KEDRENDREN-729518 format. One record per residue (C-alpha): residue in one letter; z, y, x. Coordinates in steps of 0.05 Angstrom, whole numbers, plus 5000, padded with zeros to 4 digits. Example, Ala and Ser with C-alpha at 12.3 -4.5 7.8 and 13.67 -1.06 7.14 Angstrom:
# KEDRENDREN-729518
[loza A, [5156, 4910, 5246]]
[loza S, [5143, 4979, 5273]]
//
This chain:
# KEDRENDREN-729518
[loza M, [4089, 7353, 1543]]
[loza N, [4124, 7380, 1482]]
[loza I, [4096, 7382, 1411]]
[loza A, [4071, 7454, 1417]]
[loza N, [4031, 7434, 1479]]
[loza K, [4003, 7373, 1444]]
[loza I, [3979, 7417, 1388]]
[loza S, [3945, 7464, 1439]]
[loza T, [3914, 7403, 1472]]
[loza F, [3887, 7380, 1404]]
[loza R, [3853, 7448, 1396]]
[loza I, [3822, 7442, 1465]]
[loza L, [3798, 7371, 1451]]
[loza S, [3768, 7392, 1384]]
[loza V, [3720, 7442, 1417]]
[loza P, [3667, 7391, 1438]]
[loza F, [3665, 7365, 1366]]
[loza F, [3658, 7436, 1340]]
[loza I, [3601, 7449, 1388]]
[loza A, [3566, 7384, 1371]]
[loza C, [3567, 7401, 1297]]
[loza L, [3534, 7468, 1311]]
[loza V, [3483, 7439, 1360]]
[loza Y, [3461, 7384, 1313]]
[loza Y, [3462, 7427, 1251]]
[loza T, [3397, 7435, 1212]]
[loza P, [3388, 7464, 1142]]
[loza D, [3381, 7393, 1115]]
[loza R, [3448, 7373, 1148]]
[loza Q, [3494, 7423, 1114]]
[loza F, [3552, 7375, 1122]]
[loza L, [3553, 7392, 1197]]
[loza R, [3563, 7466, 1182]]
[loza I, [3620, 7448, 1135]]
[loza L, [3650, 7400, 1187]]
[loza A, [3646, 7455, 1240]]
[loza L, [3682, 7501, 1191]]
[loza V, [3737, 7449, 1180]]
[loza I, [3745, 7438, 1255]]
[loza F, [3748, 7513, 1267]]
[loza I, [3799, 7525, 1212]]
[loza L, [3842, 7468, 1239]]
[loza G, [3837, 7502, 1307]]
[loza V, [3860, 7568, 1276]]
[loza I, [3918, 7534, 1241]]
[loza S, [3938, 7498, 1304]]
[loza D, [3937, 7564, 1342]]
[loza G, [3990, 7593, 1295]]
[loza L, [4028, 7528, 1290]]
[loza D, [4037, 7515, 1364]]
[loza G, [4062, 7586, 1376]]
[loza F, [4110, 7582, 1316]]
[loza I, [4138, 7515, 1339]]
[loza A, [4145, 7538, 1412]]
[loza R, [4184, 7600, 1390]]
[loza K, [4228, 7567, 1337]]
[loza A, [4245, 7505, 1378]]
[loza K, [4248, 7544, 1443]]
[loza L, [4195, 7499, 1473]]
[loza Q, [4159, 7552, 1513]]
[loza S, [4134, 7523, 1578]]
[loza K, [4088, 7539, 1637]]
[loza A, [4038, 7489, 1610]]
[loza G, [4040, 7524, 1542]]
[loza L, [4026, 7591, 1575]]
[loza I, [3960, 7561, 1600]]
[loza L, [3942, 7512, 1544]]
[loza D, [3950, 7560, 1485]]
[loza P, [3905, 7617, 1510]]
[loza L, [3857, 7566, 1540]]
[loza G, [3849, 7533, 1472]]
[loza D, [3838, 7600, 1439]]
[loza K, [3786, 7622, 1490]]
[loza L, [3748, 7556, 1489]]
[loza L, [3745, 7554, 1413]]
[loza L, [3725, 7627, 1404]]
[loza M, [3677, 7631, 1462]]
[loza S, [3641, 7567, 1439]]
[loza A, [3637, 7596, 1369]]
[loza F, [3606, 7662, 1393]]
[loza I, [3558, 7624, 1439]]
[loza F, [3535, 7572, 1389]]
[loza L, [3532, 7619, 1329]]
[loza S, [3488, 7668, 1366]]
[loza P, [3412, 7671, 1364]]
[loza I, [3408, 7599, 1388]]
[loza S, [3438, 7577, 1322]]
[loza R, [3397, 7549, 1265]]
[loza L, [3440, 7584, 1213]]
[loza A, [3407, 7638, 1171]]
[loza L, [3463, 7688, 1186]]
[loza K, [3485, 7688, 1259]]
[loza F, [3518, 7734, 1309]]
[loza P, [3470, 7782, 1343]]
[loza L, [3467, 7771, 1418]]
[loza W, [3502, 7837, 1432]]
[loza V, [3563, 7815, 1391]]
[loza S, [3569, 7750, 1429]]
[loza F, [3559, 7787, 1495]]
[loza I, [3615, 7836, 1481]]
[loza V, [3665, 7782, 1459]]
[loza I, [3649, 7736, 1517]]
[loza S, [3647, 7792, 1569]]
[loza R, [3717, 7815, 1548]]
[loza D, [3745, 7745, 1555]]
[loza I, [3713, 7735, 1623]]
[loza I, [3741, 7802, 1647]]
[loza I, [3810, 7783, 1622]]
[loza I, [3807, 7714, 1655]]
[loza M, [3783, 7744, 1721]]
[loza G, [3837, 7797, 1718]]
[loza A, [3890, 7745, 1706]]
[loza V, [3866, 7704, 1765]]
[loza V, [3868, 7766, 1810]]
[loza I, [3938, 7784, 1787]]
[loza Y, [3961, 7712, 1797]]
[loza M, [3931, 7710, 1867]]
[loza V, [3965, 7776, 1886]]
[loza K, [4031, 7766, 1850]]
[loza Q, [4036, 7690, 1853]]
[loza S, [4057, 7689, 1780]]
[loza I, [4032, 7714, 1715]]
[loza D, [4066, 7732, 1650]]
[loza V, [4019, 7721, 1592]]
[loza H, [4036, 7759, 1529]]
[loza P, [3985, 7779, 1477]]
[loza T, [3986, 7852, 1456]]
[loza K, [3980, 7877, 1384]]
[loza W, [3907, 7895, 1400]]
[loza G, [3895, 7825, 1427]]
[loza K, [3925, 7794, 1364]]
[loza L, [3883, 7838, 1319]]
[loza T, [3821, 7821, 1360]]
[loza T, [3834, 7747, 1356]]
[loza T, [3847, 7752, 1281]]
[loza F, [3782, 7788, 1266]]
[loza Q, [3742, 7745, 1314]]
[loza M, [3767, 7683, 1279]]
[loza F, [3755, 7713, 1210]]
[loza S, [3684, 7733, 1229]]
[loza V, [3669, 7661, 1252]]
[loza V, [3696, 7633, 1186]]
[loza C, [3654, 7683, 1146]]
[loza L, [3593, 7666, 1187]]
[loza L, [3603, 7591, 1178]]
[loza L, [3609, 7603, 1104]]
[loza Q, [3546, 7646, 1109]]
[loza Y, [3579, 7705, 1074]]
[loza E, [3542, 7771, 1080]]
[loza L, [3612, 7801, 1091]]
[loza A, [3609, 7771, 1161]]
[loza V, [3568, 7831, 1185]]
[loza F, [3624, 7880, 1166]]
[loza I, [3678, 7834, 1195]]
[loza W, [3642, 7824, 1262]]
[loza W, [3636, 7900, 1269]]
[loza I, [3711, 7906, 1262]]
[loza A, [3720, 7848, 1310]]
[loza V, [3675, 7883, 1361]]
[loza I, [3714, 7948, 1355]]
[loza F, [3781, 7912, 1366]]
[loza T, [3749, 7871, 1423]]
[loza V, [3730, 7934, 1460]]
[loza I, [3797, 7968, 1447]]
[loza S, [3837, 7907, 1469]]
[loza G, [3792, 7897, 1530]]
[loza I, [3805, 7968, 1553]]
[loza D, [3880, 7958, 1539]]
[loza Y, [3883, 7893, 1580]]
[loza V, [3845, 7925, 1638]]
[loza K, [3893, 7985, 1638]]
[loza R, [3953, 7937, 1637]]
[loza G, [3924, 7896, 1694]]
[loza F, [3914, 7958, 1737]]
[loza K, [3985, 7980, 1723]]
[loza I, [4011, 7913, 1747]]
[loza L, [3969, 7916, 1810]]
[loza Y, [3987, 7989, 1825]]
[loza A, [4061, 7973, 1815]]
[loza L, [4055, 7917, 1866]]
[loza D, [4019, 7963, 1916]]
[loza N, [4072, 8017, 1907]]
[loza R, [4128, 7967, 1919]]
[loza R, [4095, 7942, 1982]]
[loza L, [4085, 8014, 2007]]
[loza N, [4158, 8031, 1993]]
[loza N, [4185, 7970, 2030]]
//
């Protein structure tokens, strides 16, 4: 368990506290919205920090390949679930925004499981579309927690990148599976 993995684990363990702040938030408890924002920003910082440390110190590990994306998915999916219409915030994600973001992540996770089952290994590398998606999703959550009207514009950009990256990941997944099938047919 290297330092990068410990940082990823911190992000995963912070998710229940983030969710609790959003669940127990009411307009007369603004401190919970601010605490949720602080926890989310720490999660965003830890996402960049664990990757930077892993690359610079050459601490990349199999555990890190699972923990880092797991931390990202848990933090972002919980944000899009608990900042949707069930939220008590004035400005919240419309249900369709949360549905698109969460559906993409579920499709990616299911695809990764299928590839792992077929290939018995998986090589996880985010694409430029995936990085842009994560950046705008995180930015839209921060804007929403700050209750900035700009959040509407940002979540539209996040949705566009979410759809583009989802299509890109599905195409990449099919290429991997077709390459495996072709190798088996040629052997």
